[in-house]
C-alpha positions, -999 to +999 in steps of 0.1 A: +213-074-159+183-085-137+152-103-150+132-073-140+151-052-165+148-078-192+110-079-188+110-042-196+126-047-230+100-036-256+098-036-293+082-006-310+081+010-344+100+043-340+078+061-365+052+064-338+046+100-329+049+095-291+084+079-294+096+100-323+091+131-302+105+116-270+131+137-253+147+104-241+153+094-277+167+128-284+190+124-254+204+091-267+215+107-300+226+140-285+246+123-257+266+102-281+301+117-278+322+099-304+314+120-335+315+154-319+348+164-335+336+152-369+304+172-366+324+204-357+346+199-388+315+196-409+299+226-393+268+206-384+251+215-351+241+184-332+205+195-331+203+195-369+221+161-371+195+148-347+167+155-372+187+137-399+193+106-377+157+103-365+146+104-402+167+072-407+144+053-383+114+052-406+105+030-436+096-006-443+133-017-446+142-005-411+136-026-380+141-009-346+138-017-309+143+002-278+153-007-242+135+007-212+147+006-176+122+016-149+100+031-176+128+052-192+142+047-226+179+038-222+188+020-254+182+019-291+190-007-318+181-002-354+188-025-384+183-015-420+180-039-449+208-040-476+189-049-508+219-046-532+243-066-511+215-092-504+212-097-541+249-099-546+255-125-519+221-142-523+215-137-485+193-116-463+216-089-452+212-060-427+233-033-412+231-021-376+227+016-383+222+026-346+234+008-315+231+032-285+227+033-248+227+060-222+262+052-208+254+016-200+278-014-198+282-040-226+254-062-212+228-037-222+241-037-258+243-075-258+207-079-248+195-056-275+215-075-301+202-108-288+166-096-289+170-082-324+183-115-337+155-135-319+129-113-337+146-114-371+147-152-375+154-152-412+183-128-411+216-142-426+240-114-420+245-083-399+273-057-402+280-029-378+303+002-380+310+015-346+332+044-334+367+033-323+361+049-289+328+032-281+345+004-262+313-010-246+296-014-280+327-030-294+329-055-265+292-064-269+296-070-306+326-093-300+307-112-272+277-116-296+297-134-323+306-104-345+340-106-363+363-076-368+370-071-405+388-037-407+388-001-396+375+028-416+389+064-416+365+093-421+381+125-436+366+160-442+376+188-465+360+222-459+357+244-490+346+273-469+376+274-445+401+264-472+388+276-506+403+259-537+429+276-559+436+272-596+457+241-589+425+222-585+413+230-621+422+199-642+404+202-676+421+170-688+398+151-664+365+149-682+330+135-676+327+099-686+308+094-718+285+064-722+309+045-745+337+046-719+316+031-691+327-005-698+364+006-695+356+021-661+340-012-649+370-032-661+394-009-643+373-010-612+376-048-611+414-046-614+420-018-588+393-020-561+406-045-536+403-023-506+369-034-492+362-050-459+348-082-475+383-091-485+391-097-448+359-117-441+368-155-441+332-163-450+336-145-483+355-160-512+383-136-525+368-135-560+334-127-546+348-098-526+368-085-555+337-084-577+317-062-554+327-028-567+325-037-603+290-050-599+280-020-577+293+005-602+276-013-631+243-013-613+241+020-595+270+044-602+261+057-636+228+073-626+217+108-616+231+105-580+267+100-590+291+120-612+321+104-628+353+120-642+379+100-661+415+106-673+422+094-708+455+085-725+455+073-762+417+067-760+420+045-729+407+052-694+436+053-671+418+066-641+383+074-628+366+090-598+330+089-587+315+116-564+280+123-551+260+153-537+242+144-505+209+161-511+191+150-479+218+161-455+224+193-474+187+202-472+184+194-435+216+213-425+214+242-450+248+237-465+262+217-494+276+182-486+291+157-509+314+127-509+342+113-530+332+076-532+353+055-556+386+061-574+408+039-595+440+043-614+455+018-638+485+000-622+507+009-652+498+046-647+505+050-610+530+073-594+523+099-621+499+121-603+467+108-618+450+101-585+459+136-573+446+152-605+413+132-603+407+142-567+414+178-574+392+179-604+363+163-585+367+189-557+367+217-583+335+204-599+318+201-565+328+237-556+311+249-587+280+230-576+279+251-544+293+223-521+308+235-489+321+203-473+334+171-489+339+138-471+359+106-478+357+072-462+383+046-467+398+016-450+426+024-426+449+000-445+444+019-478+475+040-473+478+052-509+443+067-508+450+083-474+482+099-487+465+113-517+434+128-500+456+143-472+476+159-500+445+177-513+434+190-480+414+163-463+419+158-426+410+128-404+379+134-382+370+100-369+379+063-370+354+034-370+357-004-366+337-027-389+322-060-377+305-088-396+283-115-383+272-144-405+244-162-387+242-189-414+276-190-432+261-210-461+233-185-465+249-171-497+240-204-514+203-197-510+183-173-531+176-139-516+140-144-528+134-171-503+132-146-475+103-121-473+108-085-462+114-086-425+094-065-401+087-068-365+052-081-355 
């Protein structure tokens, strides 16, 4: 990339009206080809998804930059703060939620990443999830010091094209009462080892294993999530959390939800509990007017992939996850040492 092009690299807040309504910004999103099949399975027109994606560029916790070449917008990079994970790891953590160019080679991506890191001097960690087919972005992340930590599978179940039958009604799977929540937390700590931090050498195994238990204890039992459990002799043998995506549903005009966390006691496995919990959650969501349900899980989580495929989910895309610890010892610091990061 020439120096002339580097001089045209500009940083701007994308909530600005002139940029928000830019046809070149629209073209970047609409021209991204790696999620087209997934969007078709979700019955989401790209134009409606565009509105949803552009809404993610606003807010104090989002830092975005764009690349221009000869006066034209040809690249976008956007990082969003991760407050919960920042508190968990005691580090200033961000995720690259958008990394796009208009068909450019890896050097364009690398210069955007380098510029972002130069501007965000107090950042400790960046993660990025990128489509498996986006080779230029993948190469740029590797060249910029990011480490591959696992692949993620995205699956979709349409309740419109394939309505549920009575086999999905499982009355033995019931909403979790308040006095059973501690049992769910304990079971989550024992069963949720399938997370990408387990494959990050900068993260201690016990620290990675505690992520889901702490996440559930802090966020899961609120108005956003629903939880079903399966009891035997007064003990929780399995649980599933699922969530209705209100923002996406409102923008698209359909009902979208996700199955987020599931756990089954090791002693109760291979008895159909996971299948029953997934079916019961889908049944509850169908009664809420949901039309499409999604699942994301690591590609190495073969038991989960087998179960969700059995209840009608189909793979629609595959992503690669990358981590970049800019200061590996950052987790020893207090997250409070870093102020909220915004571009000047």
